[in-house]
C-alpha positions as CSV (number, residue, x, y, z in Angstrom):
1,M,3.0,-16.0,-60.5
2,A,0.5,-14.4,-58.2
3,R,1.7,-11.8,-55.7
4,F,-0.1,-11.4,-52.4
5,F,-0.4,-8.2,-50.4
6,K,1.7,-8.4,-47.2
7,P,0.9,-5.6,-44.7
8,Q,3.8,-3.8,-43.4
9,K,4.3,-4.0,-39.6
10,R,4.0,-0.6,-38.0
11,K,7.4,0.5,-36.7
12,T,7.4,2.1,-33.3
13,D,9.1,5.5,-33.2
14,T,11.4,5.2,-30.1
15,K,12.6,8.8,-30.1
16,H,12.0,10.6,-26.9
17,K,8.9,12.8,-26.9
18,E,7.5,15.4,-24.6
19,I,3.8,15.0,-23.5
20,T,1.5,16.7,-21.0
21,I,-0.9,14.4,-19.1
22,S,-4.5,15.4,-19.2
23,R,-6.2,12.7,-17.0
24,L,-6.0,9.1,-15.8
25,D,-7.7,6.1,-17.5
26,H,-9.8,3.7,-15.4
27,L,-6.8,1.5,-14.7
28,G,-4.6,4.4,-13.4
29,A,-2.4,5.1,-16.4
30,G,-1.8,8.7,-17.4
31,I,-3.3,9.8,-20.7
32,G,-1.6,12.4,-23.0
33,H,-1.8,12.9,-26.8
34,L,0.6,12.9,-29.7
35,N,-0.9,14.1,-33.0
36,N,-4.4,13.7,-31.5
37,K,-3.7,10.0,-30.6
38,P,-4.1,9.0,-27.0
39,V,-0.9,7.7,-25.3
40,F,-1.2,5.7,-22.1
41,I,1.7,6.1,-19.7
42,D,2.0,4.2,-16.4
43,G,3.2,6.3,-13.5
44,A,2.3,9.7,-15.0
45,L,-0.3,12.0,-13.4
46,P,-2.6,14.7,-14.7
47,D,-1.0,18.1,-15.2
48,E,2.5,16.6,-15.4
49,T,4.8,17.1,-18.3
50,V,6.9,14.0,-19.1
51,V,9.5,12.9,-21.6
52,V,8.5,9.4,-22.8
53,Q,9.5,6.6,-25.2
54,L,6.8,4.8,-27.1
55,T,6.7,1.0,-26.3
56,E,3.6,0.3,-28.5
57,D,2.2,2.2,-31.4
58,K,-1.3,1.2,-32.7
59,K,-3.5,2.9,-35.2
60,N,-5.8,4.4,-32.5
61,Y,-3.6,4.6,-29.4
62,A,-0.1,4.2,-28.2
63,R,1.7,3.2,-24.9
64,A,4.8,4.7,-23.6
65,R,7.2,4.6,-20.6
66,V,8.4,7.6,-18.7
67,I,12.0,8.6,-19.3
68,K,11.9,11.8,-17.2
69,R,9.4,14.0,-15.5
70,L,9.8,17.7,-16.3
71,K,6.9,18.9,-14.2
72,D,5.3,17.1,-11.2
73,S,1.7,17.2,-10.2
74,S,0.9,18.8,-6.8
75,A,-0.9,15.5,-6.0
76,R,2.3,13.4,-6.4
77,I,3.6,11.9,-3.2
78,K,6.5,9.6,-2.3
79,P,5.3,5.9,-2.4
80,H,5.3,4.4,1.1
81,C,6.3,0.9,0.0
82,P,10.0,0.4,-0.5
83,I,9.4,-2.0,-3.4
84,Y,6.7,-0.1,-5.1
85,D,8.6,0.4,-8.3
86,Q,9.0,-3.4,-8.7
87,C,5.9,-5.0,-7.2
88,G,2.9,-5.6,-9.4
89,G,0.4,-5.3,-6.6
90,C,0.0,-1.5,-6.5
91,N,0.3,1.1,-9.3
92,L,-1.0,4.3,-7.7
93,Q,1.0,4.9,-4.5
94,H,2.6,7.9,-6.2
95,L,-0.8,9.6,-6.1
96,S,-2.3,10.9,-2.8
97,H,-5.2,8.7,-1.6
98,Q,-7.6,11.6,-2.0
99,G,-6.3,12.1,-5.5
100,Q,-6.9,8.4,-6.2
101,V,-10.5,8.7,-5.1
102,I,-11.1,11.8,-7.3
103,A,-9.4,10.2,-10.3
104,K,-11.5,7.0,-10.0
105,Q,-14.7,9.0,-9.7
106,Q,-13.8,10.9,-12.8
107,A,-12.9,7.8,-14.8
108,L,-16.2,6.2,-13.8
109,T,-18.3,9.2,-14.9
110,E,-16.4,9.6,-18.2
111,L,-16.9,5.9,-19.1
112,M,-20.6,5.9,-18.3
113,E,-21.2,9.2,-20.2
114,K,-19.2,8.0,-23.2
115,F,-20.5,4.4,-23.6
116,A,-23.8,4.3,-21.8
117,I,-26.8,6.2,-23.2
118,T,-27.4,8.2,-20.0
119,G,-29.0,11.2,-21.4
120,E,-28.1,14.1,-19.2
121,G,-24.9,14.1,-17.2
122,T,-24.6,11.4,-14.6
123,S,-23.8,12.7,-11.1
124,Q,-22.3,10.4,-8.5
125,V,-23.1,9.9,-4.9
126,A,-20.4,10.2,-2.2
127,P,-17.8,7.5,-2.6
128,I,-17.5,4.6,-0.2
129,V,-14.0,4.9,1.3
130,G,-12.2,2.9,4.0
131,Q,-8.7,2.9,5.4
132,S,-6.0,3.2,2.7
133,E,-3.4,1.0,4.4
134,H,-3.5,-2.5,5.8
135,Y,-6.9,-3.1,4.3
136,R,-6.4,-6.4,2.4
137,R,-7.7,-9.4,4.4
138,C,-6.4,-12.0,1.9
139,A,-3.4,-12.4,-0.3
140,R,-1.5,-15.0,-2.3
141,F,2.3,-15.2,-2.2
142,S,4.3,-16.9,-4.9
143,I,7.4,-19.0,-4.1
144,R,10.5,-19.7,-6.2
145,M,13.7,-21.4,-5.3
146,L,16.9,-19.9,-6.7
147,P,19.9,-22.1,-7.9
148,N,21.8,-21.1,-4.8
149,G,19.1,-22.6,-2.6
150,Q,17.7,-19.3,-1.5
151,M,13.9,-18.8,-1.5
152,V,12.1,-15.9,-3.1
153,F,8.8,-15.2,-1.4
154,G,6.4,-12.5,-2.6
155,F,4.3,-11.1,-5.4
156,R,4.6,-11.0,-9.1
157,K,6.7,-8.1,-10.5
158,K,5.1,-5.5,-12.7
159,Q,4.4,-6.9,-16.2
160,S,6.5,-10.0,-15.5
161,K,6.2,-13.6,-14.3
162,D,9.2,-13.0,-12.0
163,I,8.7,-12.6,-8.2
164,V,9.7,-9.6,-6.1
165,D,10.8,-10.6,-2.6
166,V,8.4,-9.3,0.1
167,S,9.2,-9.0,3.7
168,A,6.4,-6.5,4.6
169,C,3.3,-5.2,2.8
170,P,1.7,-1.9,3.8
171,V,-1.7,-2.8,2.2
172,L,-1.9,-6.2,3.9
173,A,-4.0,-6.5,7.1
174,T,-1.7,-5.9,10.1
175,E,-2.5,-9.3,11.5
176,L,-1.2,-10.9,8.3
177,D,1.7,-8.5,7.7
178,S,3.1,-9.2,11.1
179,L,3.2,-12.9,10.3
180,L,5.4,-12.6,7.2
181,P,8.9,-12.7,8.8
182,A,8.2,-15.9,10.8
183,L,6.4,-17.5,7.9
184,R,9.3,-16.9,5.6
185,T,11.7,-18.5,8.2
186,L,9.4,-21.5,8.5
187,L,9.1,-22.1,4.7
188,S,12.9,-21.6,4.2
189,S,13.6,-24.3,6.8
190,L,11.5,-27.0,5.2
191,K,13.4,-29.9,3.6
192,G,10.7,-30.0,0.9
193,R,10.7,-26.3,0.3
194,K,11.5,-26.8,-3.4
195,H,8.1,-28.5,-3.8
196,L,6.2,-25.5,-2.5
197,G,3.7,-23.9,-4.9
198,H,2.2,-20.8,-3.3
199,V,0.9,-19.7,0.1
200,E,-2.4,-17.9,0.8
201,L,-3.2,-15.9,3.9
202,V,-6.7,-14.8,5.0
203,N,-7.7,-12.7,8.0
204,A,-11.1,-14.1,8.9
205,D,-13.2,-12.7,11.6
206,N,-12.4,-15.7,13.8
207,G,-8.7,-15.7,13.2
208,R,-5.9,-16.1,10.6
209,V,-5.8,-18.7,7.9
210,L,-2.7,-20.3,6.3
211,L,-3.1,-22.3,3.1
212,I,0.0,-24.0,1.7
213,R,0.0,-25.4,-1.9
214,H,2.6,-28.1,-2.2
215,L,3.5,-30.2,-5.2
216,Q,4.7,-33.3,-3.2
217,S,3.7,-34.6,0.2
218,F,5.6,-33.2,3.2
219,N,7.8,-35.6,5.2
220,D,6.9,-36.1,8.9
221,K,9.5,-33.6,10.1
222,D,8.3,-30.8,7.8
223,L,4.6,-31.5,8.6
224,A,5.4,-31.4,12.3
225,A,7.1,-28.0,11.9
226,I,4.2,-26.6,9.9
227,K,1.7,-27.8,12.6
228,A,3.9,-26.4,15.4
229,F,4.0,-23.0,13.6
230,A,0.2,-23.0,13.2
231,T,-0.2,-23.8,16.8
232,E,2.2,-21.2,18.0
233,H,0.5,-18.5,15.9
234,Q,-3.1,-19.8,16.4
235,L,-3.7,-20.3,12.7
236,M,-6.3,-22.3,10.9
237,L,-4.1,-24.6,8.7
238,F,-5.1,-25.9,5.3
239,L,-2.9,-27.9,2.8
240,A,-3.5,-28.1,-0.9
241,P,-1.7,-31.1,-2.5
242,S,-3.4,-30.2,-5.9
243,S,-5.5,-27.4,-7.3
244,D,-8.6,-29.4,-6.7
245,E,-7.8,-30.7,-3.2
246,L,-8.0,-29.0,0.1
247,E,-7.2,-30.6,3.4
248,Q,-8.1,-28.9,6.7
249,V,-5.4,-29.8,9.1
250,M,-6.0,-27.6,12.1
251,G,-8.5,-25.1,13.5
252,E,-12.1,-24.3,12.7
253,Q,-13.7,-23.2,9.5
254,P,-13.1,-19.5,8.7
255,Y,-16.0,-17.0,8.6
256,Y,-16.9,-13.4,8.5
257,D,-19.9,-11.5,9.8
258,I,-21.9,-9.0,7.9
259,D,-25.3,-7.5,8.8
260,D,-26.0,-9.9,11.6
261,V,-25.3,-12.8,9.2
262,R,-22.3,-15.2,9.5
263,L,-20.7,-16.4,6.3
264,T,-18.5,-19.5,6.5
265,F,-16.1,-20.0,3.7
266,S,-13.2,-22.0,2.4
267,P,-9.8,-20.3,1.9
268,K,-10.2,-21.1,-1.8
269,D,-13.5,-19.2,-2.1
270,F,-13.7,-15.7,-3.4
271,I,-14.4,-13.1,-0.7
272,Q,-14.1,-9.3,-1.0
273,V,-10.6,-8.3,0.1
274,N,-11.6,-5.1,1.8
275,R,-13.7,-5.9,4.9
276,D,-14.7,-2.3,5.8
277,V,-15.7,-1.3,2.3
278,N,-17.6,-4.6,1.8
279,L,-19.7,-3.8,4.9
280,Q,-20.6,-0.3,3.5
281,M,-21.1,-1.7,0.0
282,V,-23.7,-4.3,1.2
283,E,-25.5,-1.7,3.3
284,Q,-25.7,0.7,0.3
285,A,-27.0,-2.0,-2.0
286,I,-29.7,-2.9,0.5
287,N,-30.7,0.8,0.9
288,W,-30.7,1.5,-2.9
289,L,-32.9,-1.6,-3.6
290,D,-35.2,-0.5,-0.8
291,V,-36.2,-4.1,-0.1
292,Q,-39.7,-4.5,1.4
293,P,-41.1,-7.5,3.3
294,Q,-43.2,-8.6,0.2
295,D,-40.3,-8.4,-2.3
296,R,-38.9,-11.3,-4.2
297,V,-35.2,-10.5,-5.0
298,L,-32.9,-12.2,-7.5
299,D,-29.1,-12.1,-6.8
300,L,-27.0,-13.0,-9.8
301,F,-23.4,-14.0,-9.4
302,C,-24.2,-14.4,-5.7
303,G,-21.0,-16.3,-4.5
304,L,-21.2,-17.2,-0.8
305,G,-24.3,-15.1,-0.3
306,N,-22.5,-11.9,0.6
307,F,-25.5,-9.9,-0.6
308,S,-28.1,-12.7,-0.7
309,L,-28.4,-13.4,3.0
310,P,-28.5,-9.8,4.2
311,L,-31.2,-9.3,1.6
312,A,-33.1,-12.4,2.8
313,R,-33.4,-10.8,6.3
314,R,-35.6,-8.2,4.7
315,A,-37.3,-9.8,1.7
316,K,-40.1,-12.3,1.3
317,A,-37.8,-14.5,-0.8
318,V,-34.3,-14.4,-2.3
319,V,-32.9,-16.5,-5.1
320,G,-29.2,-16.6,-5.6
321,V,-27.5,-17.9,-8.8
322,E,-23.8,-18.7,-9.1
323,G,-21.7,-20.5,-11.6
324,V,-19.4,-22.4,-9.2
325,D,-21.0,-25.5,-7.6
326,E,-18.9,-25.3,-4.4
327,M,-20.1,-21.7,-3.8
328,V,-23.7,-22.7,-4.2
329,T,-23.2,-25.4,-1.7
330,R,-21.6,-23.0,0.7
331,A,-24.3,-20.4,0.3
332,T,-27.0,-22.9,0.9
333,A,-25.2,-24.1,4.1
334,N,-24.8,-20.5,5.2
335,A,-28.5,-19.9,4.7
336,V,-29.4,-22.9,6.8
337,A,-26.9,-22.0,9.5
338,N,-28.4,-18.5,9.7
339,R,-31.9,-19.9,9.8
340,L,-32.9,-18.1,6.6
341,D,-35.3,-20.5,5.0
342,N,-36.4,-17.9,2.4
343,A,-33.1,-18.0,0.5
344,T,-32.6,-20.5,-2.3
345,F,-29.5,-21.0,-4.4
346,Y,-28.9,-22.5,-7.9
347,Q,-25.9,-23.2,-10.1
348,A,-26.0,-21.8,-13.6
349,N,-23.7,-20.5,-16.3
350,L,-24.9,-17.0,-16.6
351,D,-23.1,-16.5,-19.9
352,E,-25.5,-19.0,-21.5
353,D,-29.3,-18.9,-22.2
354,V,-31.0,-19.2,-18.8
355,T,-34.6,-18.7,-19.9
356,K,-35.6,-22.3,-19.5
357,L,-34.1,-22.8,-16.1
358,V,-36.5,-23.3,-13.1
359,W,-35.5,-20.1,-11.2
360,A,-35.6,-18.0,-14.4
361,Q,-39.4,-18.8,-14.8
362,E,-40.1,-17.0,-11.5
363,Q,-41.0,-13.4,-11.1
364,F,-38.8,-10.9,-9.2
365,D,-39.5,-7.4,-7.9
366,K,-35.8,-6.4,-7.7
367,I,-32.5,-7.7,-9.0
368,L,-28.9,-7.4,-7.8
369,L,-25.9,-8.6,-9.8
370,D,-22.2,-8.6,-9.0
371,P,-20.4,-10.2,-12.0
372,A,-16.7,-10.7,-12.5
373,R,-14.6,-8.3,-14.7
374,A,-16.1,-9.8,-17.9
375,G,-19.5,-8.4,-16.9
376,A,-23.0,-9.8,-17.4
377,A,-23.7,-9.5,-21.2
378,G,-25.2,-13.0,-21.3
379,V,-27.9,-12.3,-18.8
380,M,-28.8,-8.6,-19.4
381,Q,-31.7,-9.3,-21.8
382,H,-33.2,-11.8,-19.3
383,I,-33.0,-9.1,-16.6
384,V,-35.0,-6.8,-18.9
385,N,-37.5,-9.5,-19.6
386,L,-38.1,-10.0,-15.9
387,A,-39.0,-6.3,-15.6
388,P,-37.9,-5.6,-12.0
389,S,-38.7,-2.2,-10.6
390,K,-35.1,-1.7,-9.5
391,V,-31.7,-3.2,-10.5
392,V,-28.5,-2.7,-8.6
393,Y,-25.4,-3.5,-10.6
394,V,-22.1,-3.9,-8.6
395,S,-19.1,-3.9,-10.9
396,C,-15.4,-4.3,-10.6
397,N,-14.9,-3.1,-14.2
398,P,-16.5,0.2,-15.2
399,A,-16.0,-0.6,-18.9
400,T,-18.3,-3.6,-18.8
401,L,-20.7,-1.8,-16.5
402,A,-21.0,0.9,-19.1
403,R,-21.5,-1.7,-21.9
404,D,-24.1,-3.7,-20.0
405,S,-26.0,-0.6,-18.8
406,Q,-26.9,0.2,-22.4
407,I,-29.6,-2.5,-22.7
408,L,-31.3,-1.3,-19.4
409,L,-31.2,2.3,-20.5
410,Q,-32.6,1.4,-24.0
411,Q,-35.4,-0.6,-22.5
412,G,-37.0,2.0,-20.2
413,Y,-34.7,2.1,-17.2
414,K,-33.1,5.3,-15.7
415,L,-29.7,5.5,-14.2
416,A,-30.8,6.9,-10.8
417,R,-27.6,6.6,-8.8
418,L,-23.9,5.9,-9.5
419,G,-21.2,5.5,-6.9
420,M,-17.5,4.6,-6.7
421,M,-16.3,2.3,-4.0
422,D,-12.6,2.4,-3.0
423,M,-12.2,-1.3,-2.6
424,F,-8.6,-1.4,-3.7
425,P,-6.6,1.7,-2.6
426,H,-3.3,2.3,-4.4
427,T,-4.4,0.3,-7.4
428,G,-6.1,1.2,-10.6
429,H,-8.9,-1.2,-9.9
430,L,-12.3,0.5,-9.6
431,E,-15.3,-0.9,-7.9
432,S,-18.7,0.8,-8.6
433,M,-22.4,0.5,-8.0
434,A,-25.2,1.7,-10.2
435,L,-28.9,1.8,-9.5
436,F,-31.4,1.5,-12.4
437,V,-35.1,2.3,-11.9
438,K,-37.8,1.4,-14.3
439,C,-39.6,4.4,-15.6
């Protein structure tokens, strides 16, 4: 009878261990070492000594939870949110805001130097920083009904599908935060509250937006109450009976202004959550590209035209490419509304071969790309083939930025500038911008 090898499952040693934290990773977790193996520990800060218990033990790394802090960092502060230890929204409120900015700059530099072939050390420009509280202009709230009839309204708990009840949020825009108590009262009073899905709030430049996702139609009394609430608080009201449907019930279409351009959007569209940082980010991208009147510019992963339309005010022509049809439609309409006839938008899956597409046959002097967390691996070779003089890469994931940078650096581009943008204070999320110049 044949006997087959059966690998033994690695057993996690749960004995308490003492570790000194050396730095933070790019997601905000503390990093210490046991027997030269990195251990990632949420909630621990550099220069702290902690007693931990391993929760995961892999060949090349481990994860642990803090049992006790023996020595605190001088940068440690008391979190200003009363539910910080439960809510999954923020994970760095225990670190001073200045400490967060410094840690994110260090994490960005370390990743780029380790994984991108940058040659000599990469120095960063001054970070883009906005206000650290009440900066979020949009948020989604989950809803769950308890067996006793009470409603839980808030955000997902840390590393859980459960919901932590939220009555106020210190990072939510003041205009939205002030609405939460009355909104909770409204939703709790609805007869059809058990059919509520989630609620989205947006602070547009022309007012506040309320979107309610509901699994069954509201009865007349509930709908009247919702409309009365929207009227009282001067809200733009949208209802979503399914994930693919959106009904505008009251108010005008939301918009935000940037660089003398007005971008109209749907509450289901992606927009940058931090208004102030977004304004500075677009300005920096324009300056780094140094767009001239004769330039043709390609904007990949263009969305609503957040970069495309400000670029179109300066360039001869701008082509924006986006994977979501609805966003392409919206960007095209925004170009028309702003009388920018030199901006053209196309839909394309940028993870696939784009070389035979119409827009990909054109020549471009400069390129900007702002991909999602997965990065832009599928289109990097085509960017090199287009041979632009400058490339600005805006990233929400420094790991994929470092990965995608390699092909530019290997094909004759120099990393000329690198900067961190504090788009998401009190979280480990790190927004960055890199400028590559063809040598």
